[in-house]
N, C-alpha and C positions, 0 to 999 in steps of 0.2 A: 312239878310241871303245872302250869296253869291250864284251865279248861276254856275252850273256845266254842262258839256256836258252829254247828255244822253249816256249811254254806252249799246250798244247792244252785246249780246254774248250768246253762249251756253256753257254748263259746260265743255265740252271737250276743247273748245278753251281757256277757262280761266285758266285751270290747267297748261298750258304751260308757262303763263306769271304771275301767281299768285303772286309772291313775289313783283312784281312792280305794280301790279293792273293796267296793261295796256292792254286795249281791244279796239276793233274797235268802233269808235264814230258813232252814228246813228242820230245826229242832236241835236237841242237845247231842253232844258228842257220844256216840254209841259204845266206843271202845277205847280204852286207854292203853298205850303201849309204854313200857318202861324197861330200862336196863335192869338186869337181874343177876349180875355177877361180873367177875373180872374178865377182861379179854384175854385171848390166847393166840398164838401164831400157829396157822395150819401149814403154811408153807412160806419159805424165805428164799428169794432168789440168790441171796449172798451165800447161802449154806448148801442148798440142795437142788439148784437148777440143773437140767440136763445139759444145757449149753447157754451161750449168751442170749439166744432168742427165746429162751424159755421163761416167760414172765406172765403174770395175770394182768390181762389187758381188757377185760370185760367182766361184768358181773357173774358171780357163781351160778351155774344152773346144774341140776342134778336129776337123775332118774334111777329106778331099780331095773337092773337087767333081768334077763331070763333066769339067772341063777340067784336072784334076790340080792345082788351086791349094788351098793351105791356106786354110781358112775357120775363124777362131778367134773364139769368143765369150768374154767375161769381163763379163757384162752386168749392167745394172740392168734395171728393168721395161720399158725401151724396147727392149732386146734388139738393140743394134747389133753389128756384127761388124768384124773386121779381115781382110784378104785379101792373100795373097802367096805366093811359092814356098816360103818357110820362115819361121822365126821372125824373122830379121833384116830380111827384106824386107816385113814386113806393113805395110800402109797402112790407115788407118781408112776406113770407110764410114759416113757420117752418117745414112744411112737407117735407120729402124726396121724390123726384120725381123718383129717382132710386138709388139703392145701389146694387153693385155686391155681389156675394154669399161669398166672402172671402175664396175661395178655395185655399188650399196649394198645388196646382198642377200648375206649370208654363205653362204646354202644354194646359191648358184650357182657359187661359186669363180670368179668372173669380174671381180675388181677389179684386181689387179696380179699379173703372172706373170713369173718369171725362167726362162730356159732353163737347165736343170741337167745334162741328159744328152742326147747325141745319137747316133743311129745311121743308117748308110746303107751299102748294099752296092754302090750304082752311082753316087753322087755327084749324083744328080738327085732321087730319092725319099729325102727325109730325115726321119727320125722323131725325136721329142724328148720327154723327160720335163721338165715344168716345175713349178717351185714357185709355187703359187697362194696368195696371202695375202689375208686380209681383216682390216683394222684399223679399228675404229669411228671413231677420231679423224679419219680421212680424210673422213668423211661427216658429221661433227658429230652422231654417234649416242652415246647414253649407254654408259657403262661404270662400274659401281659402284665407288667408292673408287679410281678410277684416279689414279695418280701418274706413269705413264709412257705414252709414245705406244703402246708395245707391249702394254699392258694389254688383256685381252679379244681379243687376236690369235688368230686361227684359221687353219689352213693345211692344204692337201692338195696331192697330186702329180697332174698332169694330163697327158694325152697331146696331142701336136700332130704335124702333118705338113706338109712342104713338098714340092711337086711341080716346083719350078724351081731345084733345087740350093741351097736354103736362102735364097733371096732374100725369100720370103714364107711365113710359117707360119700355119696355122689349126688350130683344135681338131679332133681326130679324131672327136668326137661332140659334139652339142649340149650345153652345160652344163645340168645338172651331170653328165651321162653321159660327160663327158670325163675323169672322175677315177677311175682304178683304185685310188687311195689317198686316199679322202676322209677328213676328220677323223673319229676314232673316235666322237665324240659331237657332237651338234648344237650350234650356237652359243647362248651365253647371255650376256647382258650383265651378269650378277652373278658371272662366274667369270673372274678376272684371267689365269689360266694354263689354257688349254684343251688337252687332248690333241690332238695334230696330227702329221701326216707333213710334215716341214719341208724337208729337203734330200735330194738324190740325188747320188751320185758319178757321174762319167762311166760310160759303158757299156763293158763288154769282152765280146766274143763268145768263147764257149768251148764246144765240143762241141754245136753247133747251138742253143745258148741264149744270150740276152743277159742279162748279169748287172749289177746295180747294188746298192750298199749304201745304204739309205735310213735317215734318222734319224727315229725315232718319239719325239716329245717327250711325256712323261707329265705328270700333274698335279704331280709333284715330280721332283727329279733322280734319285731311286733308281729310279723306274719308267721313266725315259727309256733308250733303247738305240739301237744300230746293228742294222739287220735286213738280211738278204741277201734280195734280190729277183731274180726272173727272169722272162723271157718267151721264148716261142718265137721264133726268128729269122724264122719265117713270119708271125708276128702280133704286132708290137710294141705293140698296144693292150691286150693282156691280160696282167696281171702277177700273179705269185704271191709269197708270202713263205715263208720256211723257219721252221717252227714248232718245230724241235728234232728232228724225226723225218722229216718230209717237207715238200714244198712244197704249200701250200694257197692257194686263191683269197684275195686281199687284202680284197676287199669284193664285195658284191652289190648292183647298182643296180636299183631297181624303176622301171618306167615311169611310174607314177602320183605316187610320192611323193619322186622324186629319189633321193638315195643313202640306203640303209639298210645298216648295218654287218652283214655276214655273218661275217666273220673279221678282227679287227684285231690279234690277239696274234701275236707272233713271238718267236723265240729271240734272245737277245743274241748278236751276234758281235763279237769284239774284247774286250780286257780290260775289266773293270768299272772304271768311273771315266773312260772316254774321253768326249770330246765327240764331235760328228759327224765321221765319217770322210769326207773331201772328195774323194779320188781313189784310183783303184786301176789298176794296170797288171800285165801279165804279162811276166815275164823269160823270153824264149823258151828260152835255152840250158838253164836249170835248171827250167823249167816252174814257176816260183815266182810267186806274186802279191805285190804290194807295195802297202800302203795308206799314205797320208799324211794327217796331221791335226795340228791344234794341240793342245798338251798342256802341263800343268805337273806336275812331280814333286817331291815333298818327300823329303829324305833324313833319316835317323835323327838326324844331328847338327844338324838344324834349318835346313840350307841347302836351296835349291830350284834347279831348273833349268827353263827354260821356252823354248818356241819351237815349231819344227815337228818332228815325230817321225814314225817309220815302224814298221810291223810287216810280217811276212812270213807266207805261208800257202801250203799246197799245195791247198786245196780251198775257200777263202774262207769257211770255217766255223770252223776252228781257227787262231788267230792268235797269233803270238809277242807277248811283252810289249813295250811301247814302248821304242824306241831313239832317241836324240836325233840328228837330222840337221842342223838349222840352229838355233843358239842365237840367240833374239831375244825382245825384249819382246812380250808379248800385251797386249791392251787393259787388263786389271787390273794389269799391272806398270808401265804407262807413266804418268809424271807429266804435269803441264801442259807442253805443248810438246815432249813426247817422242814420237818415232815408234813404231809398233807394226805387227805383221804379222797377216795373215789370209789365208784362202782358198787354201790350198796345192793344187797338183796336179802331175802329172808328164806331160811330153810329150816323146817322141822324135821329132824331125822327120824322121829317116831311116826311121821305121817303115814297113814294107810294108803295115801294116794301114790301111785307109782311115779308121778312126775313132781311130787312134793309141792302140790299146789294148795294144800290145806295146812292149817296149824290148829293146835288145841290151846292149852294155857301157857305153854312155854315153847320157845324156838330159839334160833340163832340168827342174829344179824351178821351177815358176812360182808366184808368190804375190803379194799386194798388200801394199805398204807404205803405211800411212796416215800422213800427215805433217802435224801441226798447224802453222798459220801464223797470225800475228796481223795482223788487218786492222781499222784504225780502232778499235784498243783491244780487239777481240773476237777469240776464237780461231775459226778456220775450218779445215776439213780438206781437204787435197789428197791425191790417191792416185796411186801409181806401180805399174804392172804390171811385176814384176821377173822376171828370168831368172837362175837360178844353175845352172851346170853340175854334174852329179852323175855318178858312176860306180858300177858294180855288180861285185862280186867274189863269185863262187860258192864256198862253203866245203865243198861236197859232195865226198866222196871217190870 
C-alpha cells in the first residue's frame, strides 16, 4: 500500500475545491491498516439462515452482555442476533430482538427499523440508534413517476432501549418522538429522492460522550454528507451534530405536530465524494480513530480501484484521504453472477471495551459478500457475513 498525506479539512472548505480533491495537509499518515490473514465465513444464508428473511443487511455491531457474552447484530428489519464468547463461537438466535410496527404513516417513522449503533455500560441496559425507513411501495401508496422500489423513500434515525441485555428492544419514546434525527423535510409522494438521515456507524465512547458518524442524504449527491454526532453518555436519547464550529441539537420535536426541524445542517466530515462511513474504532496505542467504508477511486490514467477503504483521524472531524484496505467489486462493478461486497465494520474481539469501540494491534474487518445464484433460470442473492483479519501499525515517531 502507498502512503498518502493526512488531509485535514471541514466540509465548507472542501466544497470550494471538491473537483480536485485538494485540501490542506495536516501531516503524515499516523496509522497503517493492512490485511493480516485469510478471510473466513461467519454466516452463510444459503446454509444456516433461520428463514428467507434472515440475512445480513447492515454492518456488524457487537456488545458484551451482562454474562460476558458477545452479542452481534448484522441485521435486517427483524433484527436477529448472534451470541457467543468470540467471533468464531457465535451461534444464531432466530428470535427477533425488535421489529417496527409496519405503519403506513411516513410521519411516524415506524414502518421498518434496522439496529445500526449500540451502546451499553453494564450489558443489561442497552441503547441503540436505529435506521427507520418508509417506502410507499410496501403499502401500495403512490409515488409519482416511480421506477424503483426505493423511490419516495424517506428515512430517519431513532432511539431504542433494552432492559434485558438486548433480548428485546423498544423505542425510547412514542413515535415520532423517538427520532433525534428525523427527515429534514416532511414526506411527499412527488419527490423521488427525499433528504434523510439514513445510516449510523457503531458508537464509540470518548471523553464522556458517545460518538457516531451519520449519513445525511441530500436531494442530490453533492449535498449528501457524513456528519459527526454525539450524545452524553448519561443520556443516549439526546443527540447533537457538528455544524463546523460547535455541536448543536439535531432536531426539535414538538408535542402537537410530531417532528419539526430545528437544525438539520451539519458540517461534512471525511473527504468529499465518500459514500456513508459505516464503522469507526479507536486505536488505543496511538489514540487514532479509524473509519471504514466502500469507495471507488479513479486514477489519472483512466484505471480505477474499488473496494473497502479506510481513513484515520485524531478528532473524528479531520480525516485522512481514502486508502484501500480490501480490493473487491462493489455493486456497480459486478456483472451478472459476480459477487460484490458491502457493509464493512471493524471489531476487535479482544477489546476491553464493552461495545468494541477500541482496537489494539489486531482486529477483524467484517463485511457482507453478496453472491448471486441462479435458481430455476432466475438470479437470486445469497449473503455471507465475512471475517478478514487486519493489523495496525503506528507510524508516529
